[in-house]
Structures are given as structure tokens and as C-alpha cells.
C-alpha positions in Angstrom: 55.1 41.3 66.9 56.9 38.6 65.3 56.6 40.1 61.9 56.5 37.4 59.0 58.6 34.0 60.8 57.3 31.9 57.8 58.8 34.1 55.0 62.0 33.3 56.6 62.3 29.5 55.4 61.0 27.9 52.4 57.8 25.5 52.9 55.8 22.8 51.9 52.0 22.6 52.8 50.1 19.4 53.1 46.7 19.0 53.9 43.8 16.5 53.7 41.4 14.5 55.6 43.3 11.7 56.1 47.3 11.0 55.1 48.8 14.4 55.9 50.6 13.5 58.9 52.0 10.3 57.3 52.9 12.0 53.7 54.3 14.8 56.0 56.4 12.2 58.0 57.9 10.8 54.8 59.3 14.1 53.2 60.3 15.6 56.2 62.4 12.5 56.8 64.2 12.3 52.9 64.9 16.1 53.6 66.6 15.2 56.8 68.6 12.5 54.8 69.9 14.6 52.1 71.4 16.7 55.2 68.8 19.6 55.7 67.8 21.0 58.4 64.3 20.5 58.7 61.5 21.7 60.2 57.9 19.9 60.8 54.5 21.6 61.9 52.0 18.6 62.7 49.2 18.4 64.5 47.4 17.1 67.1 49.7 16.1 69.1 49.5 13.0 71.4 50.8 13.4 74.9 52.7 16.9 75.0 52.0 20.1 72.5 55.6 20.2 72.4 55.6 17.5 69.5 54.0 19.8 67.4 57.1 21.8 66.7 60.0 19.9 65.8 63.8 20.4 63.6 65.1 17.2 62.4 63.2 15.4 64.7 63.7 17.4 68.4 60.4 18.8 69.4 60.6 22.7 70.4 61.7 22.5 74.6 59.2 23.1 77.0 61.0 26.5 78.0 60.8 27.7 74.5 57.5 26.7 74.3 56.7 28.6 77.7 58.9 31.7 76.7 57.1 32.2 73.3 53.5 31.4 75.0 54.3 34.2 77.8 55.6 36.6 75.2 52.6 36.3 72.7 49.8 36.0 75.5 48.9 39.7 75.0 48.5 39.1 71.8 46.6 35.7 71.8 43.8 37.5 74.3 43.7 40.4 72.4 43.0 38.8 68.9 40.7 35.9 71.0 42.4 33.7 68.6 42.2 29.7 69.4 44.9 26.8 70.4 45.4 26.3 66.9 46.3 30.0 65.5 48.3 30.4 68.6 50.3 27.2 68.1 50.9 27.8 64.7 52.5 31.2 65.4 54.4 29.8 68.3 55.8 27.2 65.4 56.4 29.9 62.7 58.5 31.6 65.2 60.4 28.8 66.5 61.4 27.4 63.5 62.7 30.8 62.3 64.5 31.2 65.7 66.2 27.5 65.2 67.5 28.3 61.7 65.8 25.6 59.3 66.2 24.9 55.7 63.0 24.1 55.0 59.4 23.2 57.1 57.4 20.8 56.1 53.8 22.5 57.5 50.7 20.1 57.7 46.9 21.8 57.6 45.0 21.8 60.5 41.6 22.0 59.7 40.2 22.5 56.3 42.5 25.0 54.2 41.2 27.9 52.9 40.5 29.4 56.0 43.3 27.3 58.0 45.6 28.9 60.2 48.7 27.9 58.3 47.1 29.1 55.1 49.7 32.5 55.3 52.2 30.5 53.7 53.5 30.7 50.0 55.3 27.4 50.0 57.1 25.4 47.0 54.7 23.0 46.8 51.1 22.4 47.8 49.6 19.2 48.6 46.0 17.7 49.6 46.5 14.0 50.1 42.6 12.6 49.7 39.3 13.5 50.9 36.3 12.1 53.1 33.9 13.5 55.8 35.3 15.1 58.9 34.6 18.2 61.2 31.3 18.2 59.4 30.4 21.1 61.6 33.0 23.0 60.1 33.2 21.7 57.0 29.6 20.3 56.0 28.5 17.0 54.8 29.0 17.9 51.0 32.6 16.0 49.5 33.0 18.5 46.8 32.3 21.6 49.5 34.9 20.2 51.8 37.3 19.4 48.5 37.0 23.1 47.6 38.1 24.0 51.0 40.9 21.8 51.2 42.2 22.7 47.7 42.3 26.6 49.2 45.8 26.0 50.2 46.3 26.0 46.3 48.8 29.5 45.5 49.3 31.2 42.1 52.4 29.3 40.2 53.0 27.2 42.7 52.8 23.2 41.9 49.7 21.4 43.2 49.5 17.8 44.0 46.6 15.2 44.8 46.3 11.7 45.8 42.3 11.9 45.8 41.3 8.5 43.6 37.5 9.5 43.7 37.5 11.0 40.1 34.5 13.3 41.1 36.1 14.6 43.9 39.5 14.6 42.2 37.9 17.0 39.4 36.6 19.5 42.0 40.3 19.8 43.6 41.6 20.4 40.2 39.1 23.0 39.3 39.6 24.8 43.0 43.4 24.7 42.2 43.1 26.0 38.5 40.8 29.0 40.0 43.3 30.1 42.2 46.3 29.7 39.7 48.0 26.8 40.7 51.0 25.3 38.2 51.4 22.4 37.2 48.8 20.3 38.8 49.8 17.1 39.3 47.3 14.1 40.1 48.7 11.0 41.7 47.5 7.7 41.0 47.3 6.2 44.5 45.9 3.1 43.5 49.1 2.1 41.6 50.4 -1.5 43.8 53.9 -1.2 45.3 56.9 -3.3 43.7 57.7 -6.5 45.9 61.1 -4.8 47.1 59.7 -1.8 48.7 59.9 -1.5 52.1 58.3 1.7 54.0 59.3 2.5 57.7 55.3 3.0 58.1 52.9 0.0 58.3 49.9 -0.8 56.1 48.9 -0.8 52.8 47.1 2.4 52.8 50.9 3.6 53.3 51.7 3.0 49.7 48.9 5.8 48.8 50.7 8.4 51.6 54.3 7.6 50.2 53.0 8.3 46.5 52.1 11.7 47.1 54.9 12.3 49.1 57.0 11.0 46.6 55.4 13.3 43.9 56.0 16.6 46.3 59.5 15.9 46.3 59.8 15.7 42.7 57.6 19.1 42.5 60.4 20.9 44.9 63.1 23.2 42.6 66.4 22.5 43.2 68.4 22.1 45.7 65.8 20.0 47.7 64.4 18.3 44.6 63.6 16.2 42.5 64.3 12.9 44.0 64.0 10.3 40.9 61.5 7.9 39.4 62.2 5.3 42.6 61.0 6.1 46.0 63.8 7.1 48.1 65.4 5.3 50.2 64.5 7.1 53.3 61.2 5.8 53.3 61.8 2.8 54.2 62.1 4.7 58.1 60.2 7.4 58.5 58.5 7.5 61.0 55.6 9.4 63.0 54.0 8.2 66.3 50.5 6.6 66.2 50.1 5.5 62.8 49.7 2.0 62.8 52.4 1.8 65.1 53.7 -1.7 66.5 55.2 -2.0 70.1 55.4 -5.4 71.0 52.0 -6.5 71.0 50.5 -3.3 71.1 49.1 -1.4 67.9 48.5 2.3 68.3 46.9 4.0 65.5 44.7 7.4 65.4 41.7 6.6 63.2 39.0 9.7 64.1 36.9 9.4 61.3 35.0 6.8 59.1 37.7 6.5 56.3 40.4 6.1 59.0 38.6 3.0 61.0 38.1 1.5 57.6 42.2 2.0 57.0 42.7 0.4 60.6 40.7 -2.3 60.0 42.2 -3.1 56.3 45.5 -2.9 57.9 44.6 -5.4 60.7 43.2 -7.8 58.3 45.8 -7.7 56.0 48.7 -7.7 58.3 52.1 -9.5 56.7 53.0 -11.7 59.2 49.1 -12.1 60.3 48.8 -10.8 64.1 48.8 -12.6 66.8 45.1 -13.7 68.1 43.0 -12.9 69.7 43.3 -9.3 68.7 42.0 -6.9 71.6 40.6 -3.2 70.2 40.9 -0.2 72.6 38.5 2.1 71.2 37.8 5.7 72.2 35.7 8.1 69.8 34.4 11.5 70.5 30.5 11.5 71.0 30.0 13.9 67.7 31.7 11.8 65.3 29.9 8.8 63.3 30.9 6.3 65.9 28.3 3.5 65.4 29.6 3.3 62.0 33.0 3.1 62.7 32.5 0.9 65.5 30.7 -1.7 62.9 33.4 -1.4 60.6 36.4 -2.4 63.2 34.1 -5.2 65.0 34.9 -7.8 62.2 38.3 -7.7 62.2 39.2 -8.1 65.9 37.9 -10.5 68.5 36.8 -8.3 71.6 36.4 -4.4 71.2 35.9 -2.1 74.3 34.7 1.4 74.0 35.9 3.5 76.6 36.5 7.3 77.5 40.0 8.7 77.3 40.7 11.4 80.6 42.0 14.2 78.0 38.8 14.3 76.1 36.4 17.5 76.2 33.9 16.9 78.9 31.4 17.8 76.3 32.9 15.1 73.6 32.3 12.1 76.5 30.3 9.4 76.6 27.6 8.3 79.0 26.1 4.9 79.4 22.6 6.5 77.9 24.6 7.0 74.4 25.9 3.6 74.1 24.0 0.1 73.0 23.6 -2.3 75.4 24.9 -5.2 73.1 28.4 -2.8 73.7 30.9 -3.3 76.0 31.4 0.5 77.5 34.3 0.7 80.5 33.9 4.5 81.1 37.0 3.8 83.6 39.8 4.2 81.3 42.8 3.0 83.1 40.6 0.0 84.2 39.8 -0.6 80.4 43.5 -0.7 79.7 44.5 -3.0 81.9 41.6 -5.3 81.4 42.0 -5.1 77.2 45.3 -6.7 77.8 43.9 -9.6 79.5 44.5 -13.1 77.0 45.3 -10.6 73.9 48.0 -11.8 71.3 47.8 -8.0 70.2 46.1 -4.9 71.4 45.0 -2.4 69.6 44.2 1.1 70.7 42.3 3.6 68.7 39.9 6.0 67.8 41.0 9.9 68.9 44.3 11.5 69.1 43.0 11.6 73.0 42.5 7.8 72.9 46.2 6.7 71.4 47.9 9.4 73.5 46.0 8.6 77.0 47.4 5.5 76.6 50.9 6.2 75.6 51.2 8.2 78.3 50.1 5.6 80.6 52.2 2.5 79.7 55.8 2.7 80.4 58.1 4.0 77.9 55.7 4.2 75.0 55.2 8.2 75.1 56.6 10.4 72.0 59.3 11.8 72.9 58.7 15.4 73.5 
């Protein structure tokens, strides 16, 4: 009934295990700085689903989201569409209706079978590969890489920032098989120049900025290229919940082991050092490698409390029987959020999007716009 709204505007398609949201933010902000009307579709949301669909930073209105939902509901039910499939249709329709000049589209899960993979973009990119959603994608990194590279399209530039040579080779092989050209591999191990300033904090953001820079340089005129140096706009790029510092609070979604490694490294390498003691409030779905993730974070903080965010699905919640006796577990989220602040120089809220979003919603003035 919508026709093909995603064909009404040019797109950039970005996937990967971690870093894709930040990479999308760098790309979208630079295009907006150039003066374009830029759509962004990103997921998951932290507090409201309207956060997922923005134009120049302005979310879809609740009224428009409700209207699109009502209009599409019979088709959603007929097709038994998932929440993500439905929101993708709403996003494409809204971005077309709002007349964007270009849109940056983040892959939801995987790539080859993702709802967003109906696009023929100007550029496709995969940031990096790690284990996630193993119930859907499996435990083989090469297999996951092939799924992620499934967004590659014939005659469309394909970019990856994967640093593992074997996994990078798998991504390149699959992109070639799908006819992508040129295929550009980005050396994300490069160190930033001393005068480099990024709006997104943490050394890991250098890798995301390098991929974003390569994406922008692969764009045809009038959108790109942007030159050899990072655009000045990278210094004030923003995305909520990515090592986001607000006073003594830090919010970071780290929903898999690779993400938690990044958070721990960012805490330890913060410049200037974070005020101590550092307390961490952590919520992780019980189907994740939670023991490994907590052991990664524990040496970087002075106190760690595991909790259960209210918005997490019931089947993915913790019980006392699940956790180790030595672990501080407080299932009362409101109490845990109050308690973690006591005596802290810095409070880190991390883990799932549910955890970060529920904390932001409960702290006055901290919820993202939308």
C-alpha cells in the first residue's frame, strides 16, 4: 500500500556488530552540516520508539507514529510482521513524507535477511564483527561476517572497518560475490592525530570515525567526498547512550562481550581520569554471556551492581537462582539506581538498551529528545 517509499531518496546503509550506531551518527551529522535534509533510522531506542526515526535530529512525532501504525496495522497483522519490520516500514514512509535529501539507515540484526535490506544505497558499510544474537546468527564469526556482508550490492561501494584479517577477508569475499565495487578496507588500528576532537567519547570512536570518513569519501557528488581529514563536524557528532557523560553519570549501551570490553577500556583510559570511586549499575539479558561481561567490567570499577531493568522482557530477566553468591544483585531497579549513587565519584550505567533507557527515563532531564 505504501509503494516503495525507500526509493524516494538516496540512502547509506550501515551494519556491523558494534559501532554502527556511532558511525551512522558521524555520517548523518556531517551531511546535515553540509546543509542537507538528512534522515536517520537507528535502533533500538532507549526511551521512546520515536527516537528511531529522525530528520536533522528531530524525531517523528508521536501523532505521526500513531497514524502510520493505524494505517499499516491491517497489513502488519496480515503479514505477521515483527516490530522491527513494522517500524522499518513506518520509517521509510515517514522519511519520504518529510522530504529528506538523503537518509542514513542502520541495519537492525544481521544484514542479508534484515528488513532494511531492500535498499540499493549509494554506499554500504560493515563496521566490525563480533559474537551477538547467536540464536539467530550462530557462533561462527565467519558465518556472521557473511550474513553482515549480505547488504553489499552490485556496483555499490562496500566499506569495512573489520581489523581481524580472516574476518575481513570473509567480508571482502562475500561483498565481491555480490558484485560490490569498489571494496574498501579501512585500517581502524590507526592512531588519531593529537589535534583530533570527536563528539563521541572513547578511543574506540576513532575506529568508527575512520569508517564514517571512508563512507563519506565514497559518496558521489554532491554529498561527497569530504577530503583527507576528518570533517570538522565530527567534533560535535552526538548519539545518546554511547559513553555519554552527564555530570557524574556515564551511560553506555554494551549489550555483548565486545561492547563491554570497549566500556572497560574507555573507563580505564579516560583522559582526564574519571573521578573515583567508579560505581557501575549493570543490566544484561540473561541470554547473554553475562559472566564474561561482568568479569571484563569488574576490574575497571570500584563497585558493581547487577539489576533488572523494568522494560526487559520477562523471559530475559534474572532470578536470585541465576546469579553467583559473590555478585551484588539488586532486582529492584529503582532501589538499585538510588543506591549506586551513594558515595560515587562516577556512576556508569551500562549493559542493555533497556538498562540505559530505563535509567535515563527515571533521572530528571536525562531522557533523549523524542
